Every structure is written in C-alpha cells, then in structure tokens.
KOLBAVEX-185254 format. One line per field, with one value per residue: x, y, z of N, C-alpha, C in turn; residue in three letters; residue number from 1. Coordinates in Angstrom, 2 decimals, always signed. Each point is the difference from the previous one (the first is absolute). Example, Ala and Ser with C-alpha at 12.3 -4.5 7.8 and 13.67 -1.06 7.14 Angstrom:
residues 2
n_c1: +13.19_-0.35
n_c2: -5.69_+1.05
n_c3: +7.80_-0.72
ca_c1: -0.89_+0.82
ca_c2: +1.19_+1.19
ca_c3: +0.00_+0.06
c_c1: +0.90_-0.77
c_c2: +1.20_+1.09
c_c3: +0.00_+0.73
rest: ALA_SER
nr: 1_2
This chain:
residues 219
n_c1: +36.42_+1.07_+0.10_-0.30_+0.97_+0.91_-0.50_-0.07_+1.30_+0.27_-0.66_+0.50_+1.18_-0.36_-0.28_+1.14_+0.58_-0.53_+0.27_+1.25_+0.08_-0.44_+0.82_+1.01_-0.29_-0.22_+1.24_+0.48_-0.49_+0.29_+1.29_-0.14_-0.49_+0.96_+0.96_-0.36_+0.05_+1.17_+0.66_-1.37_+0.20_+1.03_-0.78_-0.69_+1.06_+0.65_-1.31_-0.13_+1.29_-0.24_-1.13_+0.78_+1.07_-0.85_-0.64_+1.11_+0.34_-1.20_-0.06_+1.28_-0.27_-1.13_+0.64_+0.99_-1.00_-0.59_+1.23_+0.22_-1.26_+0.21_+1.29_-0.58_-1.13_+1.01_+0.24_+1.00_+0.10_+1.13_-0.14_+0.58_-0.87_-0.97_+0.26_+0.09_-1.08_+0.56_+0.08_+0.90_+0.42_+0.04_+0.49_+0.92_+0.40_+0.09_+0.66_+0.80_-0.04_+0.19_+0.80_+0.42_-0.26_+0.46_+1.01_-0.44_-0.24_+0.12_+0.52_+1.26_+0.05_+0.24_+0.63_+1.11_-0.54_-0.15_+0.43_+0.66_-0.29_-0.22_-1.14_-0.60_-1.23_-0.82_-0.81_-0.64_-0.12_+1.10_+0.37_+0.56_+1.02_+0.46_+0.95_+0.35_+1.04_-0.11_+1.16_-0.08_+1.28_-0.25_-0.86_-0.89_+1.22_-0.31_+0.53_-0.94_-1.02_+0.55_-0.42_+1.42_-0.04_-0.92_+0.63_+1.02_-0.46_-0.48_+1.11_+0.11_-0.49_-0.75_+0.93_+1.08_-0.39_-0.69_+0.80_-0.65_+1.02_+0.44_+1.03_+0.40_+0.75_+0.22_+1.24_+0.01_+0.22_-1.18_+0.41_-0.17_+0.84_+0.28_-0.54_+0.15_+1.21_+0.11_-0.71_+0.79_+0.99_-0.92_+1.07_+0.65_-0.03_+1.00_-0.07_+0.91_-0.88_-0.39_+1.32_+0.05_-1.12_+0.33_+1.30_-0.31_-0.98_-1.29_-0.04_-0.74_+0.91_-0.91_+0.31_+1.22_+0.07_-0.02_-1.22_+0.09_+0.19_-1.43_-0.33_+0.75_-1.06_-0.70_+0.69
n_c2: +26.96_-0.57_+0.83_+0.97_-0.40_-0.15_+1.12_+0.59_-0.52_+0.33_+1.21_-0.01_-0.41_+0.88_+0.92_-0.37_+0.10_+1.12_+0.50_-0.57_+0.64_+1.23_-0.13_-0.29_+0.91_+0.74_-0.48_+0.12_+1.16_+0.50_-0.50_+0.54_+1.07_+0.00_-0.42_+0.94_+0.79_-0.53_+0.11_+0.29_-1.37_+0.69_+0.88_-1.01_-0.68_+1.03_+0.27_-1.25_-0.03_+1.24_-0.44_-1.08_+0.78_+0.88_-1.09_-0.47_+1.13_+0.22_-1.25_+0.08_+1.15_-0.41_-0.99_+0.79_+0.65_-0.99_-0.40_+1.10_-0.03_-1.28_+0.32_+1.12_-0.58_-0.72_+1.31_-0.49_+0.87_-0.58_+0.40_-1.22_-0.39_+0.71_-0.38_-1.12_+0.61_+0.38_+1.16_-0.08_-1.02_+0.64_+1.02_-0.77_-0.42_+1.24_+0.29_-1.13_+0.37_+1.18_-0.46_-0.70_+1.18_-0.07_+0.68_-0.23_+1.24_-0.84_+1.10_-0.40_+1.07_-0.81_+1.19_+0.53_+0.94_-0.93_+1.04_-1.05_-0.20_-1.19_+0.00_-0.14_+0.29_-0.67_+0.14_-1.19_+0.81_+0.07_-0.45_+1.22_-0.86_+0.92_-0.85_+0.39_-0.61_-0.32_-0.42_-0.94_+0.10_+0.83_+0.20_-0.45_-0.59_+0.34_+1.06_+0.60_-0.18_+1.12_+1.01_+0.28_-1.29_+0.09_+1.00_-0.76_-1.20_+0.56_+0.51_-1.17_-0.89_+0.93_+0.84_-0.72_-0.94_+0.94_-0.22_-1.12_-0.89_+0.54_-0.85_-0.15_-0.72_-0.62_-0.57_+1.39_+1.11_+0.65_+1.14_+0.26_+0.96_-1.16_-0.87_+0.97_+0.02_-1.44_+0.02_+0.89_-0.66_-0.92_-0.35_-1.04_-0.86_-0.71_-0.40_-0.43_+0.37_+1.16_+0.26_-0.66_+0.54_+1.11_+0.05_-0.49_+0.76_-0.06_+0.76_+0.83_+0.99_+0.28_-1.12_+0.48_+1.05_+0.81_+0.35_-0.95_+1.06_+0.28_-0.70_+0.76_+0.86_-0.79_-0.72
n_c3: -46.47_+0.43_+1.03_-0.81_-0.91_+1.01_+0.51_-1.29_-0.15_+1.19_-0.29_-1.30_+0.64_+0.88_-0.89_-0.75_+1.16_+0.27_-1.14_+0.16_+1.12_-0.46_-1.06_+0.72_+0.78_-0.90_-0.45_+1.32_+0.23_-1.34_+0.31_+1.26_-0.39_-1.02_+0.75_+0.82_-1.04_-0.31_+1.01_-0.33_-0.17_-0.37_-0.63_-0.54_-0.36_-0.37_-0.63_-0.44_-0.32_-0.60_-0.53_-0.43_-0.47_-0.65_-0.55_-0.26_-0.47_-0.48_-0.33_-0.37_-0.52_-0.37_-0.43_-0.43_-0.50_-0.43_-0.20_-0.63_-0.47_-0.31_-0.50_-0.56_-0.46_-0.22_-0.31_+0.67_+0.86_+0.57_+1.25_+0.34_-0.92_+0.47_+1.17_-0.73_-0.76_-1.12_+0.33_-1.15_+0.36_+1.20_-0.65_-0.55_+1.26_+0.33_-1.01_+0.14_+1.27_-0.40_-0.89_+1.01_+0.64_-1.36_+0.55_-1.11_+0.25_+1.11_+0.41_+0.00_+0.72_+1.12_+0.39_-0.71_+0.62_+1.05_+0.49_+0.63_-1.31_+0.49_+0.28_-1.33_+0.14_-0.67_+0.91_+0.21_+1.07_-0.45_+1.26_+0.03_+0.17_+0.91_-0.16_+1.16_-0.42_+1.26_-0.55_+0.81_-0.16_+1.02_-1.11_+0.87_-0.22_-1.17_-0.62_+0.75_-0.75_-0.29_+0.76_-0.06_+0.12_+1.11_+0.48_-0.37_+0.30_+1.15_-0.04_-0.48_+0.74_+0.53_+0.27_+0.11_+0.88_+0.35_+1.18_+0.05_+0.00_+1.15_-0.33_+1.19_-0.59_+1.10_-0.10_+0.33_+0.56_+0.37_-0.01_+1.22_-0.71_-0.52_+0.99_+0.88_-0.45_-0.09_+1.10_+0.50_-0.69_+0.52_+0.72_-0.54_+1.09_-0.55_+1.24_+0.76_+0.94_-0.53_-0.29_+1.06_+0.47_-0.54_+0.16_+1.14_-0.34_-0.19_+1.14_-0.82_-0.29_-1.00_+0.25_+0.15_-0.84_+1.09_-0.09_-0.84_-0.64_-0.28_-0.99_-0.80_+0.00_-1.02_+1.04
ca_c1: -0.78_+0.15_-0.86_-1.38_-0.28_+0.03_-1.32_-1.01_+0.12_-0.36_-1.44_-0.41_+0.30_-0.94_-1.36_+0.06_-0.22_-1.39_-0.89_+0.27_-0.62_-1.55_-0.28_+0.08_-1.11_-1.20_+0.09_-0.18_-1.46_-0.72_+0.23_-0.81_-1.50_-0.29_+0.02_-1.32_-1.24_+0.05_-0.13_-0.99_-0.22_+0.96_-0.64_-0.89_+0.79_+0.48_-1.20_-0.37_+1.03_-0.04_-1.28_+0.24_+0.93_-0.75_-0.93_+0.93_+0.63_-1.10_-0.31_+1.08_-0.04_-1.17_+0.29_+0.81_-0.72_-0.81_+0.91_+0.41_-1.17_-0.02_+1.02_-0.22_-1.07_+0.53_+1.14_+0.12_+1.40_+0.02_+0.75_+1.29_+0.40_-0.08_+1.04_+1.44_+0.10_+0.53_-1.06_-0.68_-0.72_-1.22_-1.00_-0.61_-0.88_-1.34_-0.73_-0.45_-1.15_-1.07_-0.44_-0.72_-1.27_-0.81_+0.44_+0.78_+0.93_+0.90_+1.54_+0.94_+0.55_+0.95_+1.39_+0.28_-0.94_-1.38_-0.98_-0.57_-0.64_+0.75_-0.95_-1.24_-0.95_-1.49_-0.58_-1.04_-1.15_+0.50_+0.75_+1.44_+0.91_+1.42_+0.65_+1.40_+0.63_+1.17_+0.47_+0.94_+0.76_-0.12_-1.42_-0.44_+1.22_+0.69_-0.49_-1.35_-0.36_-0.41_-0.98_+0.37_-0.29_-1.31_-0.08_+0.58_-0.86_-1.35_+0.11_+0.09_-0.77_-1.20_+0.24_+0.58_-0.52_-1.45_-0.36_-1.20_+0.45_+1.49_+0.42_+1.38_+0.16_+1.31_+0.01_+0.45_-1.03_-0.05_+0.14_-1.25_-0.61_-0.47_-1.42_-0.76_+0.23_-0.65_-1.30_-0.34_+0.33_-0.74_+0.80_-0.11_+1.40_+0.03_+1.20_+0.50_-0.99_-0.83_+0.72_+0.14_-1.37_-0.16_+0.98_-0.13_-1.46_-0.59_-0.96_+0.58_+0.14_-1.17_-0.99_+0.74_+0.10_-1.28_-0.55_+0.31_-0.98_-0.66_+0.42_-0.44_-1.10_+0.42_+0.96
ca_c2: -0.79_-1.48_-0.40_+0.01_-1.14_-1.23_-0.06_-0.24_-1.36_-0.77_+0.09_-0.80_-1.46_-0.24_-0.13_-1.23_-1.21_+0.05_-0.53_-1.34_-0.69_+0.03_-0.79_-1.32_-0.20_-0.21_-1.27_-1.06_+0.00_-0.51_-1.54_-0.66_+0.17_-1.01_-1.31_-0.29_+0.02_-1.39_-0.91_+0.60_-0.78_+0.21_+0.94_-0.70_-0.85_+0.95_+0.41_-1.18_-0.08_+1.23_-0.23_-0.95_+0.48_+0.98_-0.75_-0.65_+1.02_+0.58_-1.11_-0.10_+1.22_-0.14_-1.04_+0.59_+1.04_-0.83_-0.50_+1.13_+0.33_-0.89_+0.17_+1.22_-0.41_-0.90_+0.59_+0.10_+0.38_-0.04_+1.13_-0.27_+0.29_+1.55_+0.65_-0.25_+0.67_+1.26_+1.00_+0.07_-1.32_+0.08_+0.75_-0.88_-1.04_+0.76_+0.10_-1.41_-0.41_+0.75_-0.70_-1.22_+0.31_+0.48_+1.33_-0.51_+1.18_+0.57_+0.12_+0.48_+1.30_+0.49_+0.21_+1.43_+0.78_-0.59_+0.82_-0.58_-1.11_-1.15_-0.89_+0.58_-1.19_+0.23_-1.20_-0.41_+0.96_+1.31_+0.97_+0.27_-0.23_+0.40_-0.62_+0.19_-1.25_+0.19_-1.32_-0.05_-1.39_-0.74_-0.08_+0.97_+0.42_+1.02_+1.34_+0.18_+0.96_+1.33_+1.02_+0.67_-0.86_+0.12_+1.31_-0.11_-0.54_+0.66_+1.41_-0.15_-1.10_+0.42_+1.24_-0.47_-1.26_-0.16_-1.08_-0.10_-0.62_+0.23_-1.07_-0.31_-1.61_-0.46_-1.29_+0.46_+0.65_+1.52_+0.72_+0.14_+1.23_-0.19_-0.35_+1.15_+0.85_-0.61_+0.14_+1.35_+0.20_-0.93_-0.93_-1.34_-0.58_-1.46_-0.26_-1.44_-0.92_-0.07_-0.56_-1.41_-0.56_+0.24_-0.79_-1.44_-0.50_+0.48_+1.10_+1.25_+1.12_+0.81_-0.78_-0.12_+1.33_+0.72_+1.28_+0.09_+0.77_-0.63_+0.46_+1.20_+0.00_+0.05_-0.95
ca_c3: -0.87_+0.09_+1.22_-0.46_-0.77_+0.92_+0.71_-0.72_-0.53_+1.24_+0.11_-1.10_+0.27_+1.11_-0.69_-0.74_+0.87_+0.47_-1.13_-0.11_+1.24_-0.23_-1.13_+0.57_+0.92_-0.83_-0.79_+0.99_+0.41_-1.14_-0.13_+0.97_-0.31_-1.25_+0.45_+0.84_-0.90_-0.63_+1.24_+1.02_+1.03_+1.06_+0.89_+0.87_+0.95_+0.91_+0.94_+0.89_+1.00_+1.01_+0.87_+1.03_+0.93_+0.82_+0.90_+0.97_+0.84_+0.68_+0.95_+1.16_+0.67_+0.86_+0.94_+0.88_+0.70_+0.91_+1.03_+0.75_+0.91_+0.99_+1.02_+0.76_+1.01_+1.11_+0.65_+1.56_+0.68_+1.41_+0.37_-0.08_-1.32_-0.29_+0.81_-0.70_-1.13_-0.18_+0.14_-1.13_-0.36_+0.79_-0.71_-1.01_+0.51_+0.27_-1.33_-0.37_+0.90_-0.63_-1.27_+0.47_+0.46_-1.02_-0.53_-1.19_-0.48_+1.12_-0.44_+0.93_-0.65_+0.92_-0.40_+0.14_-0.51_+0.04_+0.80_+1.14_-0.38_-0.42_-0.84_-0.41_-0.26_-0.17_+0.53_-0.93_+0.04_-0.68_+0.80_-0.31_+1.09_+0.05_+1.22_+0.42_+0.65_+0.88_+0.43_+1.22_+0.00_+1.36_+0.42_+1.14_+0.99_-0.68_+0.37_-0.40_-1.10_+0.60_-0.65_-1.30_-1.09_-0.27_-0.54_-1.28_-0.99_+0.06_-0.73_-1.49_-0.52_-0.59_-0.92_-1.15_-0.50_+0.14_+0.82_+0.86_+1.22_+0.19_+0.95_+0.29_+0.44_+0.53_+0.56_+1.39_+0.78_-0.03_+1.36_+0.62_-0.53_-1.48_-0.18_+0.10_-1.13_-1.23_+0.10_-0.35_-1.47_-0.69_-0.60_+0.53_+0.37_+0.13_+0.78_-0.19_+0.23_-1.13_-1.07_+0.16_-0.41_-1.38_-0.75_+0.16_-0.19_-1.39_+0.03_-0.58_+1.05_+0.25_+0.92_+1.16_+0.56_+0.36_-0.59_-1.44_-0.77_-1.12_-1.39_-0.50_-0.82_-1.39_-0.38
c_c1: +0.08_-0.93_-1.61_-0.46_-0.07_-1.30_-1.10_-0.08_-0.56_-1.51_-0.61_+0.00_-1.16_-1.46_-0.06_-0.24_-1.38_-0.91_+0.00_-0.68_-1.59_-0.55_+0.00_-1.20_-1.35_-0.10_-0.24_-1.63_-0.82_+0.16_-0.79_-1.45_-0.33_-0.03_-1.25_-1.25_-0.15_-0.11_-0.72_-0.21_+1.06_-0.56_-1.07_+0.77_+0.48_-0.94_-0.37_+1.06_-0.12_-1.20_+0.33_+0.89_-0.79_-0.86_+0.74_+0.40_-1.18_-0.34_+0.94_-0.15_-1.15_+0.26_+0.98_-0.66_-0.75_+0.82_+0.44_-1.10_-0.13_+1.06_-0.19_-1.05_+0.49_+1.20_-0.16_+1.34_-0.16_+0.83_+1.51_+0.63_+0.06_+1.20_+1.34_+0.21_+0.80_-1.05_-0.79_-0.76_-1.29_-1.18_-0.62_-1.03_-1.43_-0.71_-0.59_-1.30_-1.23_-0.49_-0.65_-1.47_-0.84_+0.47_+0.96_+0.88_+1.04_+1.54_+0.86_+0.70_+1.02_+1.33_+0.20_-1.16_-1.45_-1.03_-0.62_-0.94_+0.81_-0.82_-1.25_-0.93_-1.40_-0.72_-1.35_-1.15_+0.42_+0.56_+1.50_+0.67_+1.32_+0.64_+1.41_+0.44_+1.21_+0.55_+0.90_+0.56_-0.09_-1.54_-0.42_+1.00_+0.76_-0.60_-1.42_-0.11_-0.61_-1.04_+0.50_-0.18_-1.42_-0.35_+0.53_-0.94_-1.36_+0.13_+0.06_-1.08_-1.25_+0.28_+0.57_-0.60_-1.49_-0.56_-1.35_+0.36_+1.54_+0.25_+1.37_+0.18_+1.36_-0.05_+0.68_-1.17_+0.02_+0.12_-1.28_-0.86_-0.55_-1.51_-0.90_+0.18_-0.64_-1.45_-0.42_+0.30_-0.94_+1.00_-0.17_+1.42_-0.24_+1.22_+0.41_-1.20_-1.08_+0.69_+0.13_-1.37_-0.12_+0.85_-0.20_-1.37_-0.36_-0.98_+0.82_+0.07_-1.19_-1.06_+0.86_+0.12_-1.32_-0.23_+0.61_-1.08_-0.56_+0.56_-0.63_-1.26_+0.50_+0.96_-0.58
c_c2: -1.43_-0.34_+0.00_-1.20_-1.18_+0.00_-0.37_-1.63_-0.80_-0.09_-0.80_-1.49_-0.32_-0.19_-1.26_-1.32_+0.08_-0.56_-1.52_-0.85_-0.07_-0.94_-1.53_-0.34_-0.12_-1.26_-1.14_-0.06_-0.63_-1.51_-0.69_+0.01_-0.89_-1.43_-0.37_-0.14_-1.44_-1.03_+0.47_-1.02_+0.30_+1.05_-0.60_-0.76_+1.15_+0.63_-0.95_-0.07_+1.10_-0.18_-1.08_+0.47_+1.07_-0.70_-0.68_+1.08_+0.57_-1.05_-0.02_+1.34_-0.16_-1.09_+0.59_+0.97_-0.82_-0.64_+1.11_+0.30_-1.02_+0.04_+1.19_-0.40_-0.93_+0.65_+0.21_+0.42_-0.22_+1.23_-0.18_+0.30_+1.42_+0.63_-0.23_+0.78_+1.18_+1.06_+0.23_-1.27_+0.02_+0.83_-0.89_-1.04_+0.65_+0.19_-1.25_-0.29_+0.92_-0.64_-1.27_+0.33_+0.80_+1.30_-0.29_+1.02_+0.31_-0.15_+0.65_+1.32_+0.59_+0.28_+1.42_+0.90_-0.64_+0.81_-0.65_-1.19_-1.30_-0.95_+0.71_-1.19_+0.50_-1.35_-0.37_+0.92_+1.36_+1.07_-0.08_-0.03_+0.46_-0.57_+0.28_-1.22_+0.17_-1.35_+0.16_-1.42_-0.78_-0.10_+1.04_+0.36_+1.13_+1.42_+0.14_+1.00_+1.25_+0.80_+0.59_-0.93_+0.23_+1.43_+0.21_-0.45_+0.69_+1.27_-0.27_-1.12_+0.48_+1.10_-0.75_-1.34_-0.11_-1.20_+0.04_-0.50_+0.22_-0.99_-0.03_-1.39_-0.26_-1.37_+0.14_+0.43_+1.49_+0.63_+0.37_+1.26_-0.24_-0.23_+1.23_+1.00_-0.55_+0.27_+1.52_+0.19_-0.83_-1.07_-1.44_-0.45_-1.51_-0.46_-1.49_-1.14_-0.09_-0.44_-1.53_-0.52_+0.19_-0.90_-1.48_-0.55_+0.41_+1.04_+1.27_+1.04_+0.66_-0.84_-0.11_+1.44_+0.64_+1.14_+0.22_+0.74_-0.83_+0.49_+1.36_-0.23_+0.13_-0.96_-1.40
c_c3: +0.18_+1.21_-0.46_-0.84_+0.80_+0.80_-0.91_-0.46_+1.26_+0.11_-1.02_+0.39_+1.10_-0.71_-0.68_+0.92_+0.59_-1.09_-0.37_+1.18_-0.15_-1.01_+0.44_+0.98_-0.81_-0.73_+0.96_+0.25_-1.16_-0.07_+0.97_-0.28_-1.16_+0.59_+0.86_-0.86_-0.70_+1.10_+1.03_+1.19_+1.25_+1.06_+0.94_+1.12_+1.14_+0.84_+0.96_+1.16_+1.03_+0.88_+1.08_+1.14_+1.03_+1.02_+1.19_+1.06_+0.85_+1.11_+1.20_+0.70_+1.00_+1.14_+1.18_+0.95_+1.08_+1.11_+0.92_+1.13_+1.06_+0.99_+0.88_+1.11_+1.04_+0.69_+1.59_+0.43_+1.45_+0.53_-0.11_-1.51_-0.37_+0.74_-0.66_-1.16_-0.04_-0.04_-1.38_-0.41_+0.91_-0.77_-1.21_+0.61_+0.39_-1.30_-0.45_+0.92_-0.46_-1.17_+0.37_+0.23_-1.01_-0.56_-1.17_-0.41_+0.98_-0.51_+1.03_-0.65_+1.03_-0.44_+0.08_-0.78_+0.02_+0.78_+1.13_-0.34_-0.52_-0.94_-0.23_-0.43_-0.11_+0.47_-0.98_+0.12_-0.62_+0.86_-0.20_+1.29_-0.18_+1.28_+0.13_+0.83_+0.82_+0.60_+1.21_+0.08_+1.32_+0.38_+1.08_+1.06_-0.59_+0.41_-0.60_-1.22_+0.76_-0.87_-1.27_-1.29_-0.56_-0.72_-1.37_-1.03_-0.20_-0.77_-1.55_-0.45_-0.62_-1.18_-1.27_-0.64_+0.12_+0.93_+0.58_+1.33_+0.14_+1.16_+0.27_+0.70_+0.43_+0.59_+1.55_+0.84_-0.08_+1.23_+0.54_-0.52_-1.38_-0.19_+0.24_-1.29_-1.27_+0.08_-0.52_-1.46_-0.78_-0.81_+0.68_+0.32_+0.05_+0.74_-0.18_+0.24_-1.21_-1.22_+0.19_-0.42_-1.55_-0.81_+0.18_-0.22_-1.37_+0.05_-0.48_+1.23_+0.38_+0.87_+1.46_+0.63_+0.34_-0.86_-1.35_-0.68_-1.01_-1.42_-0.29_-0.84_-1.39_-0.32_-0.06
rest: MET_ARG_ARG_ARG_ARG_SER_ARG_GLN_GLN_HIS_ARG_ASP_ASN_GLN_LEU_LEU_LEU_LEU_GLY_LEU_ALA_ALA_ALA_ALA_GLY_LEU_ALA_LEU_VAL_TRP_ALA_VAL_VAL_SER_TRP_LEU_LEU_VAL_ASN_TRP_TRP_ALA_LEU_VAL_ILE_ILE_GLY_ALA_LEU_ALA_ALA_VAL_VAL_GLY_THR_VAL_TRP_VAL_HIS_ARG_TYR_ARG_GLN_GLN_GLN_ALA_TRP_ASP_ARG_VAL_ARG_GLN_GLN_ALA_LEU_ARG_TYR_GLY_LEU_PRO_GLN_LEU_ASP_ALA_LEU_HIS_HIS_ARG_ASP_PHE_GLU_TYR_ALA_ILE_ARG_ASP_LEU_MET_ARG_ARG_ASP_GLY_CYS_THR_ASP_ALA_ARG_GLN_ILE_GLY_GLY_ALA_GLY_ASP_ASN_GLY_ALA_ASP_VAL_LEU_ALA_THR_ASP_PRO_LEU_GLY_ARG_SER_TRP_VAL_ILE_GLN_VAL_LYS_HIS_ARG_ARG_ASP_GLY_ASP_ARG_GLY_SER_PRO_VAL_GLY_THR_PRO_ASP_LEU_GLN_ARG_VAL_ASN_GLY_THR_ALA_ARG_GLN_LEU_TYR_GLY_ALA_ASP_ILE_VAL_LEU_VAL_VAL_THR_ASN_GLY_ARG_PHE_SER_THR_ARG_CYS_ALA_PRO_LEU_ALA_GLN_GLN_LEU_HIS_MET_HIS_LEU_ALA_ASP_ARG_ARG_THR_LEU_ALA_THR_TRP_ALA_GLY_GLY_GLY_ARG_PRO_LEU_TRP_GLU_LEU_LEU_PRO_LYS_ILE_PRO_PRO_PRO_ARG_LYS_GLY_ARG
nr: 1_2_3_4_5_6_7_8_9_10_11_12_13_14_15_16_17_18_19_20_21_22_23_24_25_26_27_28_29_30_31_32_33_34_35_36_37_38_39_40_41_42_43_44_45_46_47_48_49_50_51_52_53_54_55_56_57_58_59_60_61_62_63_64_65_66_67_68_69_70_71_72_73_74_75_76_77_78_79_80_81_82_83_84_85_86_87_88_89_90_91_92_93_94_95_96_97_98_99_100_101_102_103_104_105_106_107_108_109_110_111_112_113_114_115_116_117_118_119_120_121_122_123_124_125_126_127_128_129_130_131_132_133_134_135_136_137_138_139_140_141_142_143_144_145_146_147_148_149_150_151_152_153_154_155_156_157_158_159_160_161_162_163_164_165_166_167_168_169_170_171_172_173_174_175_176_177_178_179_180_181_182_183_184_185_186_187_188_189_190_191_192_193_194_195_196_197_198_199_200_201_202_203_204_205_206_207_208_209_210_211_212_213_214_215_216_217_218_219
C-alpha cells in the first residue's frame, strides 16, 4: 500500500510541475504579446534590423561567389605542383579544373566504394563526365596506368552514373595497350602531356580531347 501511495504521489507531483510549467509559459507568452501590442514600434525596429542583416548577408554571399568564380577562372597548375600532391588532393585539383571550365556541379567522390569514379561533373553542354584519376608521385617515371584501371571504370561509369564521357586522367603515362582498349570502349585518356596543357592553360578538356560526343538530344 505504501508503495502504491508513493507512486501515486510521485505522479501527482509530476502533473503539478507540468501544470505549473505550462502556466508559466502561457503567462510569459501573454506578457510578451501584451508588451508588443503596447510597444508596436519595437516590431518595426526588429523587422528593419532583420532586413538590414539579411541584405548584408546576401550581398556578402554573392560577393564571395563572384570572387570564387574569378579565382576558379584564373586557376592554373604546373606539373611539378600536381606531382607533389597527395593522390586525394590530386582528385580535388581535377575537380577544381572542371569547375574552372564551367562544370559548376563538379564534385570529388573518390574513396572506398567509389566504383572506379573519382570525379563527377556536367559540362556546360549538359554532358555527364565520369573521371577516374590516377596519380603518380614520380610522374611519367612511375608505373604506367594499365588496362585494368580502364576496365574498372568502364564497367560502372555508364551503368551507375549515366556517363556520356568516361575519362581516365593521370599525371603519369599509360601502358601501350590502353589507347587501343580506350578506343574500343569509347573512353578517353588524358596523359601527362594533355594534363599539362589543360591545367596550365585556359582551354577546357572537351576542346583538347578527340572525338568528344555531342550533347544528347533534348538536353
């Protein structure tokens, strides 16, 4: 019996506390509303301040976007810079170069479970790019990129990502068997020489690579 009474008393105390909290909340809301009705000018001031803060924020945001576009358009990389990068940073560099050339949605996705794709992008003509990035610390003196790398990205790029253009780019070199295979698979390769022209200049990849497909109809 004592336990039951103790439980009932505990519940009653909880209900009392909840009731007091609700009453206090309502009283506070009523006090604020009453004050604002009398001091309506405060709402005008608060609204004006909010408008000023919002305008300043929008202006700064647009200004930052404009500066970002300027920096991206002026982006240039030399081969020594690219060689010195960590392989993950090299992927981000490729993403930034695609953004420089107008692929505003370019993003780095390389990592575990990337299915062979490191960078995804859509060019200004609406073509979807899937890019596999292969970094060599020793540049063209390192081991060549081989056909297994091409086969891996080719097996997923169109099926999983809907690629119009499948590209493998490296700061190194490709094995002699890569070019014929890429042609058979309708893939594109950007070796060290092409990378140097692209990263160090202002021309987009689709002006440097041969046989780039036209945009899909309806895009």
